[in-house]
C-alpha positions in Angstrom: 126.4 -47.2 26.9 129.4 -44.9 27.5 130.0 -46.3 30.9 130.0 -49.8 29.5 132.4 -49.0 26.8 134.7 -47.2 29.3 134.7 -50.2 31.6 135.5 -52.5 28.6 138.4 -50.2 27.5 139.8 -50.1 31.0 139.8 -53.9 31.2 141.5 -54.2 27.8 144.2 -51.6 28.8 144.8 -53.4 32.1 145.2 -56.7 30.3 147.7 -55.1 27.8 149.8 -53.7 30.8 149.9 -57.0 32.6 150.7 -58.9 29.4 153.4 -56.4 28.4 155.2 -56.8 31.7 154.6 -60.5 31.4 157.3 -60.7 28.7 159.8 -59.6 31.3 158.6 -62.3 33.8 158.8 -64.9 31.1 162.4 -64.1 30.1 163.4 -64.0 33.7 161.6 -67.2 34.7 163.2 -69.1 31.8 166.6 -68.3 33.2 165.9 -71.1 35.6 163.3 -73.5 34.1 162.4 -74.6 30.6 159.6 -73.0 28.6 157.1 -75.8 29.0 157.8 -76.1 32.7 157.2 -72.4 33.0 153.9 -72.6 31.1 152.7 -75.5 33.2 153.2 -73.8 36.5 152.2 -70.4 35.1 148.8 -71.6 33.9 148.3 -73.9 36.9 148.8 -70.9 39.2 146.4 -68.9 37.0 143.8 -71.6 37.3 144.0 -71.6 41.1 143.9 -67.8 41.2 140.7 -67.8 39.1 139.0 -70.6 41.0 137.3 -68.3 43.7 135.9 -66.1 40.9 134.6 -69.2 39.1 132.9 -70.5 42.3 131.1 -67.2 42.7 129.9 -66.9 39.1 129.3 -70.5 38.0 125.6 -70.5 38.8 125.1 -67.3 36.7 127.2 -68.7 33.8 125.4 -72.0 33.8 122.3 -70.0 32.9 123.8 -69.3 29.5 122.0 -71.5 27.0 125.0 -73.5 25.8 124.9 -77.2 25.1 127.5 -79.6 26.6 129.0 -80.1 23.1 129.4 -76.4 22.5 131.1 -75.9 25.9 133.4 -78.8 25.3 134.3 -77.7 21.8 134.9 -74.2 23.0 137.2 -75.3 25.8 139.2 -77.7 23.5 139.7 -75.2 20.7 140.5 -72.2 22.8 142.8 -74.2 25.2 144.6 -75.9 22.3 145.4 -72.7 20.5 146.4 -71.0 23.8 148.9 -73.9 24.4 150.3 -73.6 20.9 150.6 -69.8 21.0 152.1 -69.7 24.5 154.6 -72.5 23.6 155.8 -70.7 20.5 156.2 -67.5 22.4 158.0 -69.2 25.3 160.5 -70.9 22.9 161.0 -67.6 21.0 161.7 -65.7 24.2 164.7 -67.9 24.9 166.6 -66.0 22.2 164.5 -63.0 21.4 164.3 -59.9 23.6 161.2 -58.9 25.6 160.8 -55.7 23.5 161.2 -57.3 20.1 158.9 -60.2 21.1 156.3 -57.8 22.3 156.2 -55.8 19.0 156.3 -58.9 16.8 153.5 -60.5 18.8 151.4 -57.4 18.3 151.1 -58.4 14.6 148.3 -60.7 15.6 146.1 -57.7 15.9 146.6 -57.0 12.2 146.0 -60.7 11.4 142.6 -60.7 13.2 140.9 -58.7 10.4 142.9 -60.7 7.8 141.7 -64.0 9.1 138.2 -62.5 9.3 138.1 -62.7 5.5 137.8 -66.4 5.8 134.7 -65.9 8.0 133.1 -63.6 5.4 134.1 -60.4 7.1 135.0 -57.5 4.7 138.2 -55.6 5.0 139.6 -52.4 3.4 142.6 -51.2 1.5 143.9 -49.7 4.8 144.3 -53.1 6.3 146.5 -54.3 3.4 148.6 -51.1 3.7 148.9 -51.8 7.4 150.1 -55.4 6.7 152.8 -54.1 4.3 154.0 -51.6 6.9 154.0 -54.3 9.7 156.0 -56.7 7.5 158.6 -54.0 7.0 158.6 -53.4 10.7 159.2 -57.0 11.5 162.0 -57.1 8.9 163.8 -54.1 10.5 163.3 -55.6 14.0 164.1 -59.2 13.4 166.5 -59.4 10.5 170.1 -58.2 11.2 172.3 -56.2 8.9 173.7 -59.4 7.3 170.2 -60.6 6.5 170.0 -63.1 9.3 166.9 -63.7 11.4 167.1 -65.3 14.9 165.2 -68.6 15.4 163.5 -67.0 18.4 162.0 -64.2 16.2 160.5 -66.8 13.9 158.9 -68.6 16.8 157.4 -65.3 18.0 156.1 -64.6 14.5 154.4 -68.1 14.6 153.0 -67.1 18.0 151.4 -64.0 16.4 149.6 -66.2 13.9 148.4 -68.6 16.6 147.3 -65.7 18.8 145.1 -64.3 16.0 143.2 -67.6 15.7 142.9 -67.8 19.5 141.6 -64.2 19.6 138.8 -65.0 17.1 137.8 -68.2 19.0 137.6 -66.2 22.3 135.5 -63.5 20.6 133.2 -66.2 19.2 132.7 -68.3 22.3 132.9 -65.9 25.2 129.3 -64.8 25.2 128.1 -68.3 24.2 129.8 -70.2 26.9 130.6 -67.6 29.6 133.9 -65.8 30.1 135.0 -67.3 33.4 134.1 -70.8 32.5 135.9 -70.4 29.2 139.0 -69.1 31.0 139.0 -72.0 33.4 138.8 -74.5 30.6 141.6 -73.0 28.5 143.9 -72.6 31.5 143.4 -76.2 32.6 144.0 -77.6 29.1 147.1 -75.4 28.6 148.6 -76.4 31.9 148.0 -80.1 31.3 149.5 -80.1 27.8 152.5 -78.0 29.0 153.1 -80.3 31.9 153.0 -83.4 29.7 155.4 -81.8 27.2 157.8 -80.7 30.0 157.8 -84.2 31.5 159.2 -85.7 28.3 161.5 -82.9 27.2 162.7 -81.0 30.3 164.2 -81.5 33.7 163.3 -79.7 36.9 165.0 -79.1 40.3 163.7 -77.6 43.5 166.4 -74.9 43.5 165.5 -73.8 39.9 161.8 -73.7 40.7 162.4 -71.6 43.9 164.5 -69.2 41.9 161.8 -68.8 39.2 159.0 -68.5 41.8 158.6 -64.7 41.7 158.3 -64.7 37.9 156.0 -67.7 38.0 153.7 -65.9 40.5 153.5 -62.8 38.4 153.0 -64.8 35.2 150.3 -67.0 36.9 148.4 -64.4 38.9 148.9 -61.2 36.9 149.5 -62.2 33.3 147.2 -65.3 33.4 144.6 -65.2 36.2 143.8 -61.5 35.9 144.9 -60.4 32.4 143.4 -63.4 30.4 140.2 -63.1 32.3 139.9 -59.4 31.7 140.5 -60.1 28.1 137.8 -62.8 27.8 135.3 -60.7 29.8 135.9 -57.6 27.7 135.6 -59.4 24.4 132.1 -60.5 25.4 131.0 -56.9 24.7 133.8 -55.4 22.4 134.3 -55.6 18.7 137.3 -57.9 18.3 139.1 -55.6 15.8 138.4 -52.4 17.8 139.6 -54.1 21.0 142.9 -54.8 19.3 143.5 -51.0 19.1 143.8 -50.9 22.9 145.6 -54.3 23.2 148.3 -53.0 20.8 149.7 -51.1 23.8 151.0 -54.5 25.1 154.0 -54.1 22.8 154.8 -50.7 24.3 154.5 -51.9 27.8 156.8 -54.9 26.9 159.4 -52.5 25.5 159.3 -50.3 28.6 159.5 -53.3 30.9 162.5 -54.7 29.0 164.2 -51.4 29.2 163.5 -50.6 32.8 163.8 -54.0 34.4 166.0 -56.1 32.1 168.1 -53.2 30.8 167.4 -54.3 27.3 168.5 -51.8 24.6 167.1 -51.4 21.1 169.1 -50.2 18.1 167.9 -47.3 15.9 167.0 -49.9 13.2 164.8 -51.8 15.7 163.2 -48.7 17.1 162.1 -47.7 13.5 160.8 -51.2 13.0 158.9 -51.1 16.3 157.4 -47.7 15.4 156.3 -49.1 12.0 154.6 -52.1 13.6 152.8 -50.0 16.2 151.7 -47.5 13.5 150.4 -50.3 11.4 148.4 -51.8 14.2 146.9 -48.4 15.0 146.2 -47.6 11.3 144.3 -50.8 10.7 141.9 -49.7 13.5 141.1 -46.2 12.4 138.2 -47.3 10.2 136.5 -48.5 13.4 136.4 -45.2 15.2 133.4 -43.8 13.3 131.6 -47.0 14.2 132.5 -46.6 17.9 131.2 -43.0 17.9 128.0 -44.1 16.2 127.5 -46.7 19.0 128.0 -44.0 21.6 125.5 -41.7 19.9 123.0 -44.5 19.7 123.4 -45.2 23.4 122.9 -41.5 24.3 119.6 -41.5 22.3 118.2 -44.5 24.1 
């Protein structure tokens, strides 16, 4: 049991690292191509990168007793919300920084237990305290001294809401459909919807695509093909809210990547806001630690 939990935690932390640095790749790539073009190529590359894994595991996953309607419903719901969340994030990153976007996006980990209320899941006063702290943090990070908020920050905030819904759908369907099959379906739908939107709203040149290629390759292979798959596989065995404790490190990796690679700075006001958001994300998970220890003890006794 301990080995299984350790393996799950390593997968989640690896996904957080790849996603955090993915904010840097997204901002760099959109210096050359539009947000929907970037998403179309990014998830198309991710789909191709995952194809060998799918071919090796498809027989095993087909043994999962899921009806065709369940598989189709899962792919459509997860893929649609992935497209919506990624699109909001891509548009937001056109004017927001990698560090700020990373911390605002981490709000989805607080929204997961909040949305769980609509699924009959109980929450605690600690969660509501965390929400209040997180909102204060978003205000300090996104709203300037003259009470203005950048449009990009609002788009990233919308992204956090959409990520929370996507997160819950992944946790619900991963064990019912199969993690690799579910990843393939969501990547395919997201790539198609992004390509269709880009066709009608953006232009593309070969020189721009060539310049964006390094960022596209990292975004497609690292942040999509590897990270999203680790995320889906890990959520098959992990408690969704407990998993978000580890995934909250995505915001830290995004800030470090923006500082080291893009030379992005943060004001004292924004650093305080980032600290509040990270503290709120961690605080909302503390109630799950006794449950995790109980699971470990139970595994040791069996």
